[in-house]
Z-matrix of the N, CA and C atoms (Angstrom, degrees):
N
C 1 1.458
C 2 1.533 1 108.41
N 3 1.325 2 116.98 1 132.98
C 4 1.458 3 121.23 2 -178.50
C 5 1.523 4 111.19 3 -80.72
N 6 1.309 5 115.24 4 159.13
C 7 1.457 6 121.02 5 177.78
C 8 1.520 7 110.94 6 -60.82
N 9 1.322 8 117.37 7 -41.24
C 10 1.464 9 120.83 8 179.58
C 11 1.523 10 110.02 9 -60.88
N 12 1.305 11 116.38 10 -43.71
C 13 1.467 12 120.07 11 178.98
C 14 1.529 13 110.73 12 -62.59
N 15 1.310 14 116.87 13 -41.33
C 16 1.458 15 121.08 14 178.23
C 17 1.533 16 111.02 15 -62.21
N 18 1.316 17 115.89 16 -42.12
C 19 1.467 18 120.40 17 178.26
C 20 1.525 19 110.09 18 -64.43
N 21 1.325 20 116.93 19 -43.94
C 22 1.468 21 120.13 20 178.18
C 23 1.523 22 110.96 21 -57.69
N 24 1.312 23 116.19 22 -44.39
C 25 1.465 24 120.24 23 179.71
C 26 1.527 25 110.69 24 -63.79
N 27 1.310 26 117.20 25 -42.61
C 28 1.461 27 121.14 26 179.66
C 29 1.526 28 110.66 27 -62.98
N 30 1.317 29 116.90 28 -41.49
C 31 1.465 30 120.81 29 179.59
C 32 1.520 31 110.21 30 -63.66
N 33 1.307 32 117.22 31 -40.08
C 34 1.471 33 120.59 32 178.79
C 35 1.531 34 112.13 33 -61.57
N 36 1.311 35 116.62 34 -25.04
C 37 1.455 36 121.09 35 -177.92
C 38 1.528 37 113.82 36 -92.12
N 39 1.324 38 117.35 37 -1.02
C 40 1.463 39 120.25 38 -179.79
C 41 1.522 40 111.06 39 -74.21
N 42 1.318 41 114.37 40 146.73
C 43 1.457 42 119.92 41 172.62
C 44 1.515 43 109.83 42 -78.98
N 45 1.324 44 117.36 43 170.45
C 46 1.467 45 121.09 44 -176.66
C 47 1.529 46 114.27 45 -57.02
N 48 1.323 47 118.32 46 -41.11
C 49 1.468 48 120.11 47 -178.83
C 50 1.526 49 111.33 48 -69.48
N 51 1.320 50 116.63 49 -42.61
C 52 1.460 51 119.66 50 178.19
C 53 1.529 52 111.08 51 -66.79
N 54 1.310 53 117.17 52 -37.14
C 55 1.456 54 120.67 53 177.77
C 56 1.528 55 110.43 54 -64.00
N 57 1.322 56 117.13 55 -41.71
C 58 1.469 57 121.14 56 177.65
C 59 1.531 58 110.46 57 -63.46
N 60 1.340 59 116.58 58 -41.57
C 61 1.463 60 120.34 59 178.90
C 62 1.530 61 110.68 60 -65.39
N 63 1.325 62 117.18 61 -40.77
C 64 1.464 63 121.07 62 177.58
C 65 1.527 64 110.77 63 -63.12
N 66 1.319 65 116.11 64 -43.79
C 67 1.466 66 120.80 65 179.98
C 68 1.532 67 110.17 66 -59.95
N 69 1.317 68 116.61 67 -44.55
C 70 1.470 69 121.18 68 179.94
C 71 1.528 70 110.46 69 -64.23
N 72 1.343 71 116.49 70 -44.33
C 73 1.456 72 120.39 71 178.62
C 74 1.524 73 110.63 72 -62.24
N 75 1.338 74 117.00 73 -44.80
C 76 1.456 75 119.91 74 -176.57
C 77 1.524 76 111.39 75 -66.51
N 78 1.320 77 118.01 76 -37.94
C 79 1.460 78 120.68 77 176.64
C 80 1.526 79 110.93 78 -58.64
N 81 1.342 80 116.61 79 -45.14
C 82 1.466 81 120.80 80 178.89
C 83 1.526 82 110.87 81 -66.42
N 84 1.317 83 116.97 82 -42.09
C 85 1.460 84 122.43 83 178.76
C 86 1.526 85 110.79 84 -61.18
N 87 1.318 86 116.67 85 -46.76
C 88 1.456 87 122.01 86 -179.34
C 89 1.531 88 110.96 87 -64.34
N 90 1.327 89 117.22 88 -39.78
C 91 1.468 90 121.29 89 178.56
C 92 1.530 91 110.43 90 -64.68
N 93 1.325 92 116.48 91 -38.58
C 94 1.466 93 120.11 92 179.16
C 95 1.523 94 111.14 93 -64.44
N 96 1.322 95 116.98 94 -42.29
C 97 1.467 96 120.68 95 177.22
C 98 1.527 97 110.17 96 -61.83
N 99 1.335 98 116.73 97 -44.38
C 100 1.467 99 121.49 98 179.42
C 101 1.523 100 110.43 99 -61.36
N 102 1.338 101 117.19 100 -44.03
C 103 1.466 102 120.92 101 179.23
C 104 1.525 103 111.09 102 -58.95
N 105 1.331 104 117.02 103 -44.47
C 106 1.468 105 120.39 104 179.31
C 107 1.530 106 111.08 105 -64.08
N 108 1.319 107 116.66 106 -37.47
C 109 1.468 108 120.03 107 179.04
C 110 1.529 109 110.43 108 -65.84
N 111 1.327 110 116.82 109 -44.35
C 112 1.468 111 120.54 110 179.00
C 113 1.526 112 110.42 111 -63.76
N 114 1.339 113 117.24 112 -43.29
C 115 1.461 114 120.71 113 178.56
C 116 1.525 115 110.88 114 -60.21
N 117 1.318 116 116.85 115 -43.10
C 118 1.461 117 120.65 116 178.32
C 119 1.517 118 111.99 117 -64.62
N 120 1.321 119 116.90 118 -42.60
C 121 1.464 120 121.01 119 178.22
C 122 1.530 121 111.01 120 -63.21
N 123 1.323 122 116.23 121 -41.83
C 124 1.469 123 120.15 122 179.57
C 125 1.528 124 110.32 123 -65.43
N 126 1.320 125 117.20 124 -44.89
C 127 1.465 126 121.07 125 -179.53
C 128 1.527 127 111.63 126 -63.83
N 129 1.328 128 117.08 127 -32.14
C 130 1.462 129 121.30 128 -179.16
C 131 1.525 130 112.49 129 -84.97
N 132 1.336 131 116.81 130 -2.86
C 133 1.461 132 120.29 131 178.35
C 134 1.514 133 114.52 132 84.11
N 135 1.335 134 117.35 133 7.48
C 136 1.458 135 119.46 134 -177.44
C 137 1.534 136 113.22 135 -72.97
N 138 1.328 137 117.37 136 -8.28
C 139 1.464 138 120.16 137 178.93
C 140 1.528 139 112.23 138 -110.09
N 141 1.328 140 116.64 139 3.25
C 142 1.465 141 120.42 140 -178.53
C 143 1.525 142 112.13 141 -57.68
N 144 1.323 143 116.81 142 -37.44
C 145 1.462 144 120.41 143 -179.19
C 146 1.526 145 110.68 144 -60.74
N 147 1.321 146 116.75 145 -34.41
C 148 1.450 147 120.93 146 -178.47
C 149 1.529 148 110.80 147 -68.21
N 150 1.319 149 116.79 148 -42.04
C 151 1.460 150 120.67 149 177.22
C 152 1.524 151 110.01 150 -64.16
N 153 1.321 152 116.38 151 -41.71
C 154 1.471 153 120.02 152 178.75
C 155 1.513 154 111.99 153 -62.90
N 156 1.311 155 115.95 154 -42.63
C 157 1.464 156 120.26 155 178.38
C 158 1.523 157 111.00 156 -64.01
N 159 1.300 158 117.12 157 -39.54
C 160 1.468 159 121.04 158 178.95
C 161 1.522 160 111.19 159 -65.28
N 162 1.332 161 116.93 160 -44.21
C 163 1.475 162 119.78 161 177.97
C 164 1.529 163 110.75 162 -62.50
N 165 1.325 164 117.13 163 -40.77
C 166 1.463 165 120.83 164 179.27
C 167 1.530 166 110.52 165 -63.76
N 168 1.328 167 117.54 166 -43.70
C 169 1.459 168 120.52 167 178.23
C 170 1.519 169 111.47 168 -62.68
N 171 1.317 170 117.42 169 -39.44
C 172 1.463 171 121.05 170 177.97
C 173 1.526 172 110.26 171 -64.87
N 174 1.317 173 116.64 172 -45.81
C 175 1.467 174 121.79 173 179.20
C 176 1.531 175 111.36 174 -59.75
N 177 1.320 176 116.64 175 -37.95
C 178 1.462 177 121.47 176 -176.29
C 179 1.529 178 112.59 177 -90.85
N 180 1.327 179 117.12 178 6.16
C 181 1.450 180 120.63 179 175.82
C 182 1.520 181 115.15 180 77.01
N 183 1.320 182 116.17 181 16.81
C 184 1.478 183 120.52 182 -179.89
C 185 1.529 184 109.27 183 -101.50
N 186 1.334 185 115.30 184 75.01
C 187 1.447 186 119.96 185 177.91
C 188 1.529 187 109.34 186 -153.39
N 189 1.280 188 115.95 187 160.84
C 190 1.467 189 121.21 188 175.78
C 191 1.521 190 108.57 189 -136.50
N 192 1.334 191 115.86 190 149.88
C 193 1.460 192 120.54 191 175.37
C 194 1.515 193 109.25 192 -71.30
N 195 1.306 194 115.44 193 144.92
C 196 1.459 195 119.34 194 176.54
C 197 1.500 196 110.73 195 -89.97
């Protein structure tokens, strides 16, 4: 039996309060992983093109207020 399968089975056995707590924890955990990935991409220059494109759109008047 794989670890993922074991986790799936355990989650199925959680009560409503524990499931809600797990969901909240996982959302925070997933956001933290995403933040680290974005920080790494930015530090490595993989997002530079996006900043350049944004500056070009602003210069050329192709932008809208949020």
